[in-house]
Backbone bond lengths (Angstrom), bond angles and torsions (degrees), N, CA, C in turn:
res aa  C-N    CA-C-N  psi(-1)  N-CA   C-N-CA  omega(-1)  CA-C   N-CA-C  phi
1 M - - - 1.450 - - 1.523 108.76 -
2 I 1.297 116.39 138.43 1.460 121.99 -177.24 1.528 111.42 -66.14
3 A 1.325 117.78 -36.06 1.467 120.64 -179.34 1.526 110.85 -59.99
4 K 1.323 117.70 -38.65 1.467 121.01 179.03 1.523 110.82 -65.90
5 Q 1.322 116.82 -39.65 1.461 120.53 179.61 1.525 111.02 -66.81
6 V 1.323 116.52 -42.39 1.469 120.88 178.38 1.523 109.92 -64.43
7 L 1.329 116.61 -44.34 1.465 120.79 178.74 1.521 110.77 -60.89
8 S 1.310 116.99 -44.66 1.459 121.15 179.78 1.523 111.31 -60.66
9 K 1.314 116.87 -44.13 1.463 121.07 179.75 1.526 111.14 -65.84
10 C 1.335 116.70 -44.13 1.471 120.55 179.55 1.522 111.11 -63.51
11 L 1.326 116.69 -42.00 1.464 119.67 179.50 1.519 111.37 -63.13
12 S 1.317 117.37 -40.72 1.461 119.09 179.70 1.530 111.36 -67.66
13 I 1.332 117.02 -29.43 1.470 120.57 178.16 1.528 111.14 -73.83
14 V 1.331 117.14 -44.18 1.470 119.83 -174.73 1.526 112.99 -84.93
15 T 1.325 117.56 -11.47 1.466 120.42 178.99 1.526 110.48 -128.26
16 P 1.333 118.40 59.15 1.465 119.76 -174.19 1.527 114.17 -66.64
17 K 1.322 117.55 -28.90 1.463 120.19 -176.46 1.526 113.05 -102.35
18 M 1.323 116.85 1.34 1.460 120.27 -178.87 1.530 109.91 -71.88
19 H 1.320 115.88 141.86 1.462 121.47 177.23 1.523 109.06 -58.25
20 K 1.326 117.06 138.06 1.468 119.94 -171.73 1.527 113.31 -65.49
21 V 1.334 118.35 -29.69 1.468 119.92 177.91 1.528 110.15 -71.80
22 R 1.336 117.06 -38.85 1.459 120.91 176.90 1.525 110.18 -65.47
23 R 1.335 116.54 -40.14 1.464 120.54 177.62 1.527 110.72 -64.12
24 A 1.323 117.27 -38.59 1.470 120.89 178.58 1.527 110.66 -65.33
25 S 1.327 117.09 -39.36 1.468 120.54 177.09 1.521 111.05 -66.29
26 L 1.320 116.35 -41.16 1.461 120.69 177.48 1.527 110.38 -63.14
27 F 1.323 116.80 -42.66 1.464 121.39 177.88 1.528 110.42 -60.67
28 S 1.329 116.71 -44.27 1.470 120.33 179.53 1.522 111.74 -62.48
29 A 1.329 116.46 -40.24 1.463 120.05 -179.93 1.530 110.97 -67.54
30 I 1.318 117.03 -42.26 1.466 120.37 178.58 1.522 110.16 -65.72
31 E 1.315 116.13 -43.42 1.464 121.04 178.26 1.529 110.81 -61.36
32 S 1.321 116.40 -37.59 1.461 121.61 178.15 1.524 111.20 -62.53
33 T 1.321 116.85 -43.76 1.466 119.62 179.52 1.524 111.49 -71.92
34 M 1.334 116.95 -30.74 1.467 120.08 177.13 1.525 111.52 -66.01
35 S 1.323 116.16 -29.14 1.464 119.20 -178.09 1.523 112.28 -91.67
36 G 1.326 117.12 13.22 1.453 120.02 170.42 1.508 116.85 106.61
37 A 1.319 118.64 12.41 1.460 120.42 179.59 1.525 110.40 -71.24
38 A 1.320 114.87 149.92 1.461 120.02 173.74 1.528 108.19 -67.90
39 L 1.318 116.83 148.86 1.461 120.45 -178.99 1.521 110.98 -84.10
40 S 1.302 114.61 64.09 1.457 122.78 173.16 1.518 106.69 -136.76
41 V 1.313 116.58 162.19 1.463 119.64 -178.88 1.523 110.47 -59.69
42 T 1.322 116.90 -44.94 1.465 119.28 -179.38 1.524 111.31 -68.70
43 G 1.322 117.32 -38.30 1.462 120.64 178.74 1.515 112.13 -63.44
44 I 1.325 115.67 -43.64 1.463 120.04 178.39 1.522 109.94 -65.41
45 G 1.330 116.23 -46.50 1.463 120.49 -178.93 1.511 113.01 -61.64
46 R 1.304 116.86 -41.85 1.464 120.05 -179.26 1.520 112.17 -65.17
47 N 1.309 117.13 -28.07 1.462 120.79 -175.29 1.530 113.60 -98.46
48 I 1.338 118.08 2.45 1.467 120.64 176.71 1.523 108.52 -68.24
49 D 1.319 115.29 131.81 1.464 121.49 -179.44 1.527 108.81 -81.24
50 S 1.331 115.88 99.68 1.453 121.31 -177.82 1.520 109.20 -156.36
51 A 1.323 115.81 156.46 1.463 120.45 177.94 1.529 111.33 -80.61
52 A 1.326 117.15 -7.97 1.462 121.18 -178.99 1.526 110.67 -68.46
53 K 1.326 115.08 158.22 1.463 119.84 177.34 1.523 109.76 -67.84
54 E 1.321 114.90 157.70 1.468 121.03 -176.76 1.523 111.85 -55.41
55 K 1.323 117.38 -41.51 1.462 121.56 -179.47 1.530 110.69 -57.12
56 H 1.313 116.53 -42.39 1.457 120.74 -177.55 1.527 112.16 -74.97
57 R 1.319 117.22 -31.40 1.471 120.18 175.81 1.525 110.17 -68.00
58 I 1.338 116.78 -40.68 1.470 120.40 177.38 1.524 109.84 -64.75
59 K 1.325 116.56 -40.51 1.461 120.83 178.72 1.532 110.48 -63.13
60 R 1.321 116.70 -38.04 1.467 121.57 177.65 1.526 110.62 -62.19
61 A 1.329 116.49 -44.67 1.468 120.71 178.47 1.529 110.70 -64.93
62 D 1.319 117.07 -39.45 1.464 121.31 179.56 1.526 110.82 -64.40
63 R 1.311 116.62 -44.25 1.467 119.99 179.07 1.526 111.33 -64.33
64 L 1.314 116.51 -36.84 1.462 119.79 177.79 1.527 110.63 -64.93
65 C 1.323 116.74 -44.99 1.472 120.65 -178.80 1.524 112.06 -65.24
66 N 1.325 116.94 -29.03 1.462 120.98 -178.87 1.524 112.99 -99.07
67 N 1.316 118.00 11.39 1.455 121.99 -176.71 1.529 110.25 -74.81
68 S 1.318 116.03 118.21 1.467 120.73 -177.04 1.529 112.08 -67.78
69 H 1.328 117.58 -29.27 1.469 120.17 179.07 1.529 111.18 -64.83
70 I 1.316 116.32 -41.84 1.471 119.51 179.01 1.521 110.34 -65.66
71 H 1.331 116.76 -39.32 1.466 119.81 179.51 1.529 111.06 -63.77
72 R 1.338 117.16 -34.04 1.468 120.15 177.62 1.523 111.56 -73.09
73 E 1.338 117.01 -32.47 1.466 121.50 -175.47 1.526 113.82 -89.39
74 I 1.318 118.19 -8.03 1.463 121.04 -169.11 1.535 113.04 -61.40
75 D 1.323 117.99 -38.83 1.472 119.81 179.52 1.527 111.32 -63.51
76 A 1.324 116.67 -42.50 1.469 120.41 178.80 1.526 110.97 -66.50
77 I 1.319 116.65 -37.27 1.471 120.69 178.46 1.525 109.92 -63.95
78 Y 1.326 117.09 -46.85 1.468 120.55 179.17 1.529 111.23 -62.05
79 T 1.330 116.71 -39.53 1.463 120.65 179.04 1.523 110.69 -61.72
80 R 1.331 116.53 -46.17 1.472 119.96 179.22 1.519 111.48 -65.53
81 M 1.332 116.70 -35.12 1.468 120.29 179.39 1.522 111.19 -64.80
82 T 1.330 117.28 -37.51 1.464 119.59 -179.95 1.522 111.42 -65.06
83 F 1.336 117.14 -32.78 1.461 119.56 177.70 1.523 111.35 -69.78
84 L 1.330 117.81 -28.57 1.466 120.88 177.10 1.522 111.47 -71.63
85 L 1.319 115.96 -32.33 1.459 119.96 -178.38 1.502 109.39 -81.09
């Protein structure tokens, strides 16, 4: 799907220094919400496309939402996103 490719490219541009595993988790969470997940931790986790059990997908979404590194980087990410728009 073209939307996934565009999202992947945009994420790599706005998060150049982000750890690649954290970026992959962020991509999965965004992709999950794009495909119709409810905007809650459990909703995002349940809709993540992965072979893992539902419990582990929800845990992945929870860890992403509580990740202190993302909270520190969020202002820089938003700033870079505005330049793309």
